[in-house]
N, C-alpha and C positions, 0 to 999 in steps of 0.2 A: 487550630484546622490542623493542627501535627495529627492532634487523636483521630480525627474525622478520617486524615490519610491511611494512617497505620489500620483503623478499623477496614477499610475500603479495599485496601491491599490485603491481609487475611483471608477477607469473605471473597474477593475473587481467586486467589490463586491458591485457595482452600477448596474450590469445587474441583478434584482433580479431572470429574471424568471431562468436564470441561476442557479444563486446560489441557489433557492430554490431547484428547481430539481434535482440536482447532485451533492450539499454540506450540506445544511440545512436538507438532508434528512435523510442523519445518523442519526442526534441522535433522532429523529423520529420514524425510523428503530426499534434503540433501546429501545426504549419506549414501541412500538408497543410489540414489540419481547417478553419482559415483561409482557406485558399485556396477552397477551393468555396463555402465559404459566400458570399464574396464574389462567389462567378460567380454562384451561385442566386440572390442579388440583383440582378445587373447581369441576368442571366437574365431575372427577373419585373418588371422594368420600375421606374417612376419610383415607382407605388404603392407597393410592399413598401419600398424606401429613403427614400421619406415615413418611414411608419410605425416605421423601428427607428429614425431621426433622431431622433423624439419619446421614443424610449426606446433609448437605444443600452445598451450590455453597458457595466458597469462594472469598472474596473482593477481594482477590489479582488475584485470578485468574479473574474475569472478569472485572478488571481492563486491565488485558494483552489483552483484547479479543479482542476489537478496533484495534489494531495494528497487529493482525493476519488476520484481514477483509479488513484491509488495504493492504492486495494483494492475499484474493480470486478471484474468478472464478468472481463473482460479481462487487466486487469492482473497480477490471480495468476494468468492462465494463462502469460501472457509470462515472467513476472517467476519464477515457480514452477520453468522448465527451467533460468535462471540460478539460482536458486540451488541445485537438484540439482546440475547439471553442477559448480560450484565443489566442493562437498562429496567429491559420490561421483566424481569424475571423478579424484582423490586414488590411489584402489585401482587403474583401468585403469589409468594408467599410473605404478603403482608410486611416487610421489612422497613418502608421511607419511614414510618409511622416512629418505628422503636430508635431512625438516631434523628428524628427532627426534634425533639426537645433539643431547646439550647445550641440547635443549629438552623440557622437560615437556608432557605432551599438554593440559595444560589453556591453555595458553600458544600452542601450534599453535590448537586448535582456538580460543581467542579471538581471535587476528590475524584468522583466517580471517573471521569472524564480526565484527568491526569492520569491513574491509576491505569486506567485500560490503554491511552497512550505509551507508556514508560514498560506496560509489562509486552505489549507487542515491538516497540522497539527491543528489549531485552531479547526476544524469541527469533528476531529478523539476528541481531547482533551474533547470537549463538551460532543461528545457521549460515551466517559470514564465513566464522571462524570455520566451521565445520565442513564449508564447504572448500577454503582454500587449505585447509588440512590434509584434507582427502583429496582434490587434486594433485597435492605437492608429493602425498602416499605413494598414488598413482602415475604422477609420472617417474616418482625415481624408480618404480617397477620396471617401468618400459622403457627405461634410460633415457630419458627426455629429460631439458632443462626446465626450469622454469622462472622464465623472465618476468620482470625484469629486474635486472642486478640492483641489492640495496646502493640507494646512497642516499644522502641531504637532499638532493635536488627529484630524487624520484619518490622519496619519504614527501616532500612539500605539497608537491602535485597534485601524490596522491590524497596527501589529506584532506587538499582543496577539493576536489572532486568527489571524494567520501562525503564528505559534511555538505556538500550542495545538491548531493542525490537524496541523501537520506533525506533532506530538511522537505527537497523537495516529492517526494517518494509518501512523508508523511502528511503535507499538506495537504496531497491529492487525493489518497486514501483518505483521512479526515475529513472530507468534503461527502463522500460518497457514504461516510461514518457516519456524518451527521444526519442524512436523512433517513439511515436508519434507528439512530437516536428518534430523532425528529417523530419517528410513524409508532416507535415501539411506543412509545411516551403519550401520545397522542390518544392511541390504539388502545394505550396499555397490553397490548400484542405481542410475542416475543416472534408468532409468526407472517402476524401484517409486515413487523417490522422489516424479517428476513426477505418475505415473497415483495413488499415494492424496492425496497434497495437491492434487492438483487435484479429484479426489472431496469432498476436505470442504469445499472452499472453494463448490462449486458447491451440496453437501446444505447447508450452515450456511446459503448465501444463498438458496435458491429449493425445497430440501426439505423441512429441520425445520420450518419455523412453519404451514406448509399440513395437515403431518400432522397435527401436535400439535393444529391446530384440528379437522380431521375425526375425530378421536378424541375429543376434548371435544365434539365436538357427536353423532355415534354414540351414546356410552355416558353422555354427560348429565352429565363428570365436567370441571365448569371449574377444576378445580387442576390440572389438565394441561396448561391453557395457561400454565400459570407458569414448568414445568420452561423455559421460553425463556432464563431466565435463566443457566441453562447454558453457554449458548450465547456466544459467546466474540462476535460480532458484535451481539448481543442488547447485550452493554456497551460497544462501540464506535458504534453509532448511539445510542445511549440520551446518553452523553460529548459524542458529537459536536452531538447537541438542545442539551441543559445550555450548550454552547457557544456556537452560534450562536442560540438562540432564548431562553435564557433558563428556558427548561423543557423538562421529561423527555421523551420519546420518545414517541409513541402506537402501540402496538402490537396483535397478536390481541383482546386484552384491554383494556376503556380502565381496569379495575381495575388491571393490573400495571403500576406507576410504582417504579420505583428513583430515589434520589437519586445527586446525581453522585458521591459520596465511596466508596459501597460498589460502582458500575461500576468507578469507577479500580481500587479494590483487586482484584476478579473479574477485571480485564484484566491486572493486572500478575501476579496466581495465576496463571494460564494462563500466561504469558509465564516467569515464571522456571519453573513446573513443568518444562513443557516441554523448556526449559532444562537445566536439572542430570537431566531424564534424561534425554536427550543425551549428556552428561558423562559418568552413571554407563558407560553399553553401551560411550564412545568409551572411558574408563580400562581397560576390561574386554577392550576387543577384541584379537587377536593380528596383528599388524600385519605 
């Protein structure tokens, strides 16, 4: 099994164009963003700099930012291309057959899935470090502090928040990634995998909530708003609200309140259900 993991690692990370354009671009984006922010402060003069010095960005907030970007619209658009290429590319290059002898299909799929997740985790962890260090350098140049001060209590609280946000960000992302994987394996096409998963990602964020609200207003069916609980993004946002504020998120209907545990269960159900469907389709395919 370890040999299979090593083979997948070298195969995925060895694609320099794919890794450079869709994975390692994230740390560079973080550095570029901070550079633009600093230049904006310099261009606007001492007034804006003084206002920032009075209320500088916190390093704890900066460290959590990349894990929220993981499930942003831009994050999903770029990473869906990576996911679809990793899985559907095997059909275009005919490489499934080269690793099939001596390995079960479930092992092959699992190895690729785990390596993909690890690569994304490493990229965003590097992005987090680059963002925290770059903002620290910017604050130093502007003469601002970089709160909060390090202490055992701060580190303990930050570690808990970080681990929770990383787990939530990865789980929420993998739900959409599983759609890309499922479609890519079913159609054996990178393009279809990217298009369908991108469509789902955009509709989940921008389409479903206003459509449900519109239907509820037109027909006076208040219960329609409650259908939002079927959308994985609802549960991801709700879990994030519970983690970061201690309260559930407020959505279209203020009456729509879901506790933390049911949202965790619903998101896990989406994740495992899509993964199981992918395994079933892959096992029945003629490679």
